[in-house]
C-alpha positions as CSV (number, residue, x, y, z in Angstrom):
1,X,35.4,52.7,123.3
2,X,37.7,55.2,121.5
3,X,39.4,54.0,118.5
4,X,43.3,54.5,118.1
5,X,44.6,56.2,115.1
6,X,48.2,55.4,116.0
7,X,51.1,57.0,114.1
8,X,48.6,58.6,111.8
9,X,47.2,60.9,114.3
10,X,50.8,61.9,115.6
11,X,51.7,62.9,111.9
12,X,48.5,65.0,111.5
13,X,49.1,66.7,114.9
14,X,52.7,67.6,113.7
15,X,51.3,68.8,110.3
16,X,48.6,71.2,111.9
17,X,51.0,72.3,114.6
18,X,53.7,73.4,111.9
19,X,51.1,74.9,109.7
20,X,49.6,76.9,112.6
21,X,53.1,78.3,113.6
22,X,53.8,79.3,109.9
23,X,50.6,81.2,109.8
24,X,51.1,82.9,113.2
25,X,54.8,83.9,112.0
26,X,53.5,85.3,108.7
27,X,50.8,87.4,110.6
28,X,53.3,88.8,112.9
29,X,55.6,89.8,110.1
30,X,52.6,91.4,108.4
31,X,51.5,93.4,111.3
32,X,55.0,94.8,112.0
33,X,55.6,98.3,110.5
34,X,58.7,99.1,112.3
35,X,60.9,96.3,111.6
36,X,63.0,96.1,108.5
37,X,66.2,94.4,107.4
38,X,66.7,96.9,104.6
39,X,69.4,99.7,104.8
40,X,70.4,102.8,102.6
41,X,73.9,104.4,102.4
42,X,74.5,108.0,102.4
43,X,78.2,109.3,101.5
44,X,79.7,112.7,101.0
45,X,80.0,116.0,102.8
46,X,81.4,116.6,106.3
47,X,79.3,119.5,106.6
48,X,76.2,117.8,106.1
49,X,77.3,114.8,108.4
50,X,75.3,116.2,111.5
51,X,72.2,116.4,109.6
52,X,72.5,113.0,107.9
53,X,73.5,111.4,111.2
54,X,70.7,112.9,113.2
55,X,68.2,112.0,110.6
56,X,69.5,108.5,110.5
57,X,68.7,108.0,114.1
58,X,65.2,109.3,113.7
59,X,64.4,107.5,110.5
60,X,65.6,104.1,112.1
61,X,63.4,104.5,115.1
62,X,60.4,105.3,112.8
63,X,60.7,102.9,110.1
64,X,63.4,100.3,111.2
65,X,65.6,101.0,108.2
66,X,69.3,101.3,108.8
67,X,71.1,104.4,107.3
68,X,74.7,104.0,106.9
69,X,76.3,107.6,106.9
70,X,80.0,108.4,106.0
71,X,81.7,111.8,105.6
72,X,84.4,111.6,102.9
73,X,83.9,115.0,101.1
74,X,81.2,116.0,98.6
75,X,83.3,114.9,95.5
76,X,83.5,111.4,96.9
77,X,79.8,111.2,97.8
78,X,79.0,112.3,94.1
79,X,81.4,109.8,92.8
80,X,80.0,107.2,95.1
81,X,76.2,107.6,93.9
82,X,77.3,108.0,90.3
83,X,79.0,104.6,90.6
84,X,76.0,103.0,92.4
85,X,78.1,102.3,95.7
86,X,75.9,104.8,97.5
87,X,72.1,105.4,97.3
88,X,72.5,109.1,98.2
89,X,75.2,111.6,98.0
90,X,75.4,114.6,100.6
91,X,77.1,117.6,99.2
92,X,77.9,121.2,100.3
93,X,78.0,122.3,96.9
94,X,76.3,122.0,93.5
95,X,77.3,119.8,90.6
96,X,80.4,121.3,88.8
97,X,80.6,121.3,85.1
98,X,82.0,117.8,84.9
99,X,79.4,116.5,87.0
100,X,76.3,117.7,85.2
101,X,76.0,115.0,82.8
102,X,76.0,112.2,85.3
103,X,72.3,112.1,85.4
104,X,71.9,113.1,89.0
105,X,68.9,114.9,90.6
106,X,69.6,117.5,93.3
107,X,67.5,118.0,96.5
108,X,68.2,121.0,98.7
109,X,68.1,119.9,102.3
110,X,69.3,123.1,104.0
111,X,70.9,126.4,103.5
112,X,74.3,127.5,105.0
113,X,76.7,130.3,105.5
114,X,80.3,129.8,105.3
115,X,82.0,131.5,108.1
116,X,85.6,133.0,108.1
117,X,87.2,132.1,111.4
118,X,90.2,133.4,113.2
119,X,91.7,132.8,116.7
120,X,89.9,134.4,119.5
121,X,92.9,136.6,120.3
122,X,93.0,138.0,116.8
123,X,91.8,141.7,117.1
124,X,90.5,141.9,113.6
125,X,86.6,141.8,113.4
126,X,85.9,142.3,109.6
127,X,87.4,141.6,106.3
128,X,86.0,142.7,102.8
129,X,85.7,140.0,100.1
130,X,88.6,141.8,98.4
131,X,90.7,141.4,101.4
132,X,89.7,137.9,101.8
133,X,90.5,137.0,98.3
134,X,94.1,138.6,98.4
135,X,94.7,136.7,101.7
136,X,93.9,133.4,100.0
137,X,95.7,134.3,96.8
138,X,98.8,135.1,98.9
139,X,98.8,138.9,98.1
140,X,98.3,139.7,101.9
141,X,100.5,138.1,104.2
142,X,100.5,139.9,107.4
143,X,97.6,141.0,109.7
144,X,98.8,144.5,109.9
145,X,97.8,144.9,106.3
146,X,94.1,144.5,107.3
147,X,94.3,146.5,110.4
148,X,95.5,143.8,112.6
149,X,98.9,143.2,114.7
150,X,102.3,142.7,113.0
151,X,101.9,139.0,112.7
152,X,102.3,136.6,109.5
153,X,99.0,135.2,108.3
154,X,98.8,131.5,108.5
155,X,96.3,130.4,105.6
156,X,94.2,127.3,106.3
157,X,92.6,126.0,103.2
158,X,90.5,122.7,102.4
159,X,91.3,120.0,100.1
160,X,90.0,119.8,96.4
161,X,87.3,117.1,97.4
162,X,85.7,119.7,99.8
163,X,82.4,121.1,98.7
164,X,83.1,124.1,101.2
165,X,86.4,124.7,99.3
166,X,84.5,124.6,96.0
167,X,81.7,127.1,97.3
168,X,84.5,129.5,98.9
169,X,86.3,129.4,95.6
170,X,83.3,130.2,93.4
171,X,82.0,132.9,95.8
172,X,85.2,134.5,97.0
173,X,88.1,134.0,94.7
174,X,86.3,135.1,91.6
175,X,89.0,133.3,89.3
176,X,91.9,134.1,91.4
177,X,94.0,131.1,92.3
178,X,94.5,129.9,95.8
179,X,98.0,130.5,97.3
180,X,99.9,127.2,97.0
181,X,101.7,127.7,100.3
182,X,98.5,127.6,102.2
183,X,98.1,124.7,104.7
184,X,95.5,122.2,103.2
185,X,93.4,120.0,105.4
186,X,90.7,117.5,104.7
187,X,88.0,118.2,107.5
188,X,85.9,121.0,109.0
189,X,87.1,119.9,112.4
190,X,90.6,120.0,111.7
191,X,90.4,123.6,110.3
192,X,88.6,124.6,113.6
193,X,91.1,123.0,115.7
194,X,94.2,124.4,114.0
195,X,92.6,128.1,113.9
196,X,91.7,127.7,117.6
197,X,95.3,127.0,118.5
198,X,97.2,129.3,116.2
199,X,97.0,133.1,116.6
200,X,97.8,133.9,113.2
201,X,95.6,131.5,111.5
202,X,92.5,132.1,109.2
203,X,90.1,129.5,107.9
204,X,86.7,129.0,106.7
205,X,84.1,126.6,107.9
206,X,80.3,126.0,107.9
207,X,78.5,128.4,110.1
208,X,77.1,125.5,112.0
209,X,80.3,124.5,113.3
210,X,81.7,127.9,114.6
211,X,80.4,127.0,118.1
212,X,80.7,123.4,118.9
213,X,79.6,121.6,122.2
214,X,82.4,118.9,121.6
215,X,85.3,121.2,121.0
216,X,87.7,122.4,123.9
217,X,88.5,125.7,122.5
218,X,86.9,128.5,120.6
219,X,87.2,130.4,117.3
220,X,85.8,133.7,116.2
221,X,83.8,134.3,113.3
222,X,84.5,137.6,111.2
223,X,82.0,139.9,109.5
224,X,82.5,140.0,105.9
225,X,81.7,143.3,104.2
226,X,80.6,144.4,107.7
227,X,77.8,141.7,107.9
228,X,78.0,139.2,110.6
229,X,77.2,135.6,109.6
230,X,73.8,134.4,111.1
231,X,70.7,132.5,110.2
232,X,69.2,136.0,109.7
233,X,71.8,137.4,107.2
234,X,72.1,134.1,105.5
235,X,68.3,133.6,105.1
236,X,67.9,137.2,103.8
237,X,70.7,137.0,101.4
238,X,72.6,139.7,103.1
239,X,75.7,137.6,104.2
240,X,77.8,137.3,101.0
241,X,79.3,133.8,101.6
242,X,76.3,131.5,101.7
243,X,75.2,128.2,99.9
244,X,72.8,125.5,99.7
245,X,73.4,121.9,101.1
246,X,72.1,119.1,98.9
247,X,71.4,115.4,98.5
248,X,71.9,113.8,94.9
249,X,70.3,110.7,93.6
250,X,70.9,108.9,90.4
251,X,67.6,107.7,88.8
252,X,64.8,106.9,90.8
253,X,65.6,106.3,94.4
254,X,64.4,103.2,96.4
255,X,61.3,103.6,98.5
256,X,63.3,103.5,101.4
257,X,65.8,106.2,100.2
258,X,63.0,108.5,99.1
259,X,61.5,108.1,102.6
260,X,64.9,109.1,104.2
261,X,64.9,112.2,102.0
262,X,61.4,113.0,102.9
263,X,62.2,112.8,106.5
264,X,65.1,115.1,106.3
265,X,63.3,117.9,104.4
266,X,60.2,117.5,106.7
267,X,59.2,119.4,109.8
268,X,60.4,116.7,111.9
269,X,64.0,117.7,111.2
270,X,63.6,121.5,111.5
271,X,64.6,122.1,115.0
272,X,67.6,119.6,114.5
273,X,68.9,121.3,111.4
274,X,68.5,124.7,113.1
275,X,70.2,123.5,116.2
276,X,73.1,122.5,114.0
277,X,73.5,125.9,112.9
278,X,71.8,125.5,109.4
279,X,68.6,126.8,107.9
280,X,66.0,124.2,107.3
281,X,64.1,124.3,103.9
282,X,60.9,124.4,105.7
283,X,61.9,128.0,106.4
284,X,61.5,128.8,102.7
285,X,57.7,127.9,102.8
286,X,57.4,130.5,105.6
287,X,59.1,133.3,103.7
288,X,62.0,133.4,106.1
289,X,62.1,134.4,109.7
């Protein structure tokens, strides 16, 4: 005859069942290497936005970590990482004099040329650095002064938060002030769009945005000092308006943020960076191409 344990056995069964479920759940969590509830924030340059977003997708698929990316301008990104509201700042310029004491560490993620763009119907194909400087300083105001048609030059500039503007100012303007009559736009896409629609317009954007699969109209990139902007001329240092693209971090980044930085600068992103029109840092190890 089997002895009955009554309610005591029911309690024990419930105890062991609950314990087993807990052990199983813990084991499953421990075995998973692709699921994570963590996230990191990248803020800054619109120029760097394609790189940051493409890498965010790949990094999420590989690690499960969400990467929240925004493009508010290089200065805004640097301010955010300095204030601790972003993990990583993306920037299309180096730190300026006021930012060098913020304790930020730079990581070069790609190289870029800044293309000077005009409307496709503009017959001018080349400008010297001096001519470009005089156009943006307001000294040259008509295309006929640089070999073009008798048409007023519509100068398109970027806002002061733009890293592209800062790089252009440093490389091209050489201390000369920008013409205050210039139209000032906040984004790369806006500059490209206005130039594509205005026959007399001139602007400057990252080389990677000259040809866009998403734009309905086209622009023309000018040679500068008779050197065409391309990956080859930027890599060799021949094209005169070129720069590095950066990530900045404050202090020691979290393991997730460091993993994302490593992902962006690895060979996994080489093709995507090149497809976006930039030159990957892995190219440096190969001595250029």
